[in-house]
Short mmCIF file of the C-alpha atoms (twelve columns), coordinates in Angstrom:
data_MODEL
# 
_entry.id   MODEL 
# 
loop_
_atom_site.group_PDB 
_atom_site.id 
_atom_site.type_symbol 
_atom_site.label_atom_id 
_atom_site.label_alt_id 
_atom_site.label_comp_id 
_atom_site.label_asym_id 
_atom_site.label_seq_id 
_atom_site.Cartn_x 
_atom_site.Cartn_y 
_atom_site.Cartn_z 
_atom_site.pdbx_PDB_model_num 
ATOM 1   C CA . UNK A 1   0.000   0.000   0.000   1 
ATOM 2   C CA . UNK A 2   2.749   2.473   0.843   1 
ATOM 3   C CA . UNK A 3   4.412   2.010   -2.557  1 
ATOM 4   C CA . UNK A 4   1.172   2.186   -4.554  1 
ATOM 5   C CA . UNK A 5   -0.660  5.026   -2.780  1 
ATOM 6   C CA . UNK A 6   -0.081  8.666   -1.871  1 
ATOM 7   C CA . UNK A 7   0.436   9.514   1.825   1 
ATOM 8   C CA . UNK A 8   -3.026  11.153  1.879   1 
ATOM 9   C CA . UNK A 9   -4.719  8.236   0.067   1 
ATOM 10  C CA . UNK A 10  -8.443  7.837   0.710   1 
ATOM 11  C CA . UNK A 11  -10.537 4.723   0.239   1 
ATOM 12  C CA . UNK A 12  -14.156 5.693   -0.364  1 
ATOM 13  C CA . UNK A 13  -16.866 3.161   0.279   1 
ATOM 14  C CA . UNK A 14  -20.507 3.036   1.209   1 
ATOM 15  C CA . UNK A 15  -22.498 6.057   2.371   1 
ATOM 16  C CA . UNK A 16  -19.649 8.561   2.265   1 
ATOM 17  C CA . UNK A 17  -17.203 6.405   4.224   1 
ATOM 18  C CA . UNK A 18  -13.614 7.572   3.732   1 
ATOM 19  C CA . UNK A 19  -10.617 5.923   5.369   1 
ATOM 20  C CA . UNK A 20  -6.893  6.450   5.013   1 
ATOM 21  C CA . UNK A 21  -4.105  4.125   4.025   1 
ATOM 22  C CA . UNK A 22  -3.395  2.763   7.535   1 
ATOM 23  C CA . UNK A 23  -7.054  1.864   8.073   1 
ATOM 24  C CA . UNK A 24  -7.163  0.048   4.709   1 
ATOM 25  C CA . UNK A 25  -4.053  -1.951  5.642   1 
ATOM 26  C CA . UNK A 26  -5.662  -2.904  8.976   1 
ATOM 27  C CA . UNK A 27  -8.890  -3.973  7.243   1 
ATOM 28  C CA . UNK A 28  -7.080  -6.126  4.705   1 
ATOM 29  C CA . UNK A 29  -4.967  -7.689  7.454   1 
ATOM 30  C CA . UNK A 30  -8.132  -8.654  9.347   1 
ATOM 31  C CA . UNK A 31  -9.817  -9.845  6.146   1 
ATOM 32  C CA . UNK A 32  -6.790  -12.026 5.400   1 
ATOM 33  C CA . UNK A 33  -7.098  -13.661 8.820   1 
ATOM 34  C CA . UNK A 34  -10.794 -14.343 8.243   1 
ATOM 35  C CA . UNK A 35  -10.333 -15.477 4.627   1 
ATOM 36  C CA . UNK A 36  -6.710  -16.691 4.313   1 
ATOM 37  C CA . UNK A 37  -7.157  -17.838 0.702   1 
ATOM 38  C CA . UNK A 38  -8.744  -14.527 -0.382  1 
ATOM 39  C CA . UNK A 39  -7.777  -13.775 -3.960  1 
ATOM 40  C CA . UNK A 40  -8.741  -11.022 -6.371  1 
ATOM 41  C CA . UNK A 41  -8.578  -11.618 -10.127 1 
ATOM 42  C CA . UNK A 42  -8.620  -8.682  -12.514 1 
ATOM 43  C CA . UNK A 43  -11.268 -9.224  -15.187 1 
ATOM 44  C CA . UNK A 44  -11.176 -5.882  -17.029 1 
ATOM 45  C CA . UNK A 45  -9.382  -2.536  -16.823 1 
ATOM 46  C CA . UNK A 46  -10.472 0.760   -18.370 1 
ATOM 47  C CA . UNK A 47  -8.251  3.857   -18.379 1 
ATOM 48  C CA . UNK A 48  -9.455  7.407   -19.002 1 
ATOM 49  C CA . UNK A 49  -6.906  10.112  -18.243 1 
ATOM 50  C CA . UNK A 50  -5.882  9.710   -14.609 1 
ATOM 51  C CA . UNK A 51  -8.841  7.437   -13.766 1 
ATOM 52  C CA . UNK A 52  -8.549  3.644   -13.814 1 
ATOM 53  C CA . UNK A 53  -11.596 1.391   -13.452 1 
ATOM 54  C CA . UNK A 54  -10.971 -2.223  -12.479 1 
ATOM 55  C CA . UNK A 55  -13.633 -4.933  -12.601 1 
ATOM 56  C CA . UNK A 56  -12.473 -7.817  -10.487 1 
ATOM 57  C CA . UNK A 57  -13.609 -11.029 -8.916  1 
ATOM 58  C CA . UNK A 58  -12.909 -12.035 -5.327  1 
ATOM 59  C CA . UNK A 59  -12.841 -15.653 -4.189  1 
ATOM 60  C CA . UNK A 60  -12.167 -17.240 -0.844  1 
ATOM 61  C CA . UNK A 61  -13.260 -19.498 1.966   1 
ATOM 62  C CA . UNK A 62  -13.967 -17.847 5.339   1 
ATOM 63  C CA . UNK A 63  -12.538 -19.722 8.335   1 
ATOM 64  C CA . UNK A 64  -13.871 -17.267 10.937  1 
ATOM 65  C CA . UNK A 65  -17.123 -15.373 11.338  1 
ATOM 66  C CA . UNK A 66  -17.603 -13.071 8.354   1 
ATOM 67  C CA . UNK A 67  -20.204 -10.314 8.134   1 
ATOM 68  C CA . UNK A 68  -21.721 -11.687 11.333  1 
ATOM 69  C CA . UNK A 69  -22.104 -15.267 10.068  1 
ATOM 70  C CA . UNK A 70  -20.215 -18.377 11.123  1 
ATOM 71  C CA . UNK A 71  -18.184 -20.165 8.416   1 
ATOM 72  C CA . UNK A 72  -19.539 -23.241 6.651   1 
ATOM 73  C CA . UNK A 73  -16.386 -24.347 4.829   1 
ATOM 74  C CA . UNK A 74  -17.847 -23.260 1.494   1 
ATOM 75  C CA . UNK A 75  -16.041 -20.879 -0.857  1 
ATOM 76  C CA . UNK A 76  -17.508 -17.762 -2.427  1 
ATOM 77  C CA . UNK A 77  -17.036 -15.866 -5.681  1 
ATOM 78  C CA . UNK A 78  -18.153 -12.252 -6.003  1 
ATOM 79  C CA . UNK A 79  -17.647 -9.210  -8.212  1 
ATOM 80  C CA . UNK A 80  -15.824 -6.011  -7.290  1 
ATOM 81  C CA . UNK A 81  -15.523 -2.639  -9.001  1 
ATOM 82  C CA . UNK A 82  -12.807 -0.104  -8.143  1 
ATOM 83  C CA . UNK A 83  -12.310 3.375   -9.566  1 
ATOM 84  C CA . UNK A 84  -8.824  4.705   -8.849  1 
ATOM 85  C CA . UNK A 85  -7.577  8.270   -9.278  1 
ATOM 86  C CA . UNK A 86  -3.870  8.320   -10.129 1 
ATOM 87  C CA . UNK A 87  -1.625  11.221  -9.191  1 
ATOM 88  C CA . UNK A 88  2.082   11.231  -10.087 1 
ATOM 89  C CA . UNK A 89  2.060   7.447   -10.545 1 
ATOM 90  C CA . UNK A 90  0.371   6.635   -7.233  1 
ATOM 91  C CA . UNK A 91  -3.237  5.973   -6.247  1 
ATOM 92  C CA . UNK A 92  -4.659  9.017   -4.491  1 
ATOM 93  C CA . UNK A 93  -8.277  7.913   -4.122  1 
ATOM 94  C CA . UNK A 94  -10.234 4.712   -4.648  1 
ATOM 95  C CA . UNK A 95  -13.981 4.236   -4.845  1 
ATOM 96  C CA . UNK A 96  -14.912 0.610   -4.443  1 
ATOM 97  C CA . UNK A 97  -17.833 -1.741  -4.324  1 
ATOM 98  C CA . UNK A 98  -17.876 -5.443  -3.555  1 
ATOM 99  C CA . UNK A 99  -21.035 -7.520  -3.890  1 
ATOM 100 C CA . UNK A 100 -20.807 -9.229  -0.491  1 
ATOM 101 C CA . UNK A 101 -24.496 -10.227 -0.681  1 
ATOM 102 C CA . UNK A 102 -23.526 -12.838 -3.285  1 
ATOM 103 C CA . UNK A 103 -20.719 -14.061 -1.010  1 
ATOM 104 C CA . UNK A 104 -23.228 -14.607 1.806   1 
ATOM 105 C CA . UNK A 105 -24.782 -17.465 -0.201  1 
ATOM 106 C CA . UNK A 106 -22.086 -19.764 1.239   1 
ATOM 107 C CA . UNK A 107 -23.508 -19.389 4.754   1 
# 
């Protein structure tokens, strides 16, 4: 994250949520403990000026409670969309959306 993002990087999510780089690192660390085989695959990339849109697919198998539900041993597959603003070769801001409702089907 430190190499790919600006020091004032913001991750923008649902309902106006905005968190900085350290908070994103902490969230991904926790997510990796809950879903150790979590993997994102890039499906498509669009570039327009300093904006990059990435359509991806996340897969994994939760081994701990996830989104308030206990694990079942089943794996999920879900879509993600990220819109990144690039500034001087680093990501300054990211808007993202993951379809976690689809992932809940494994519970």
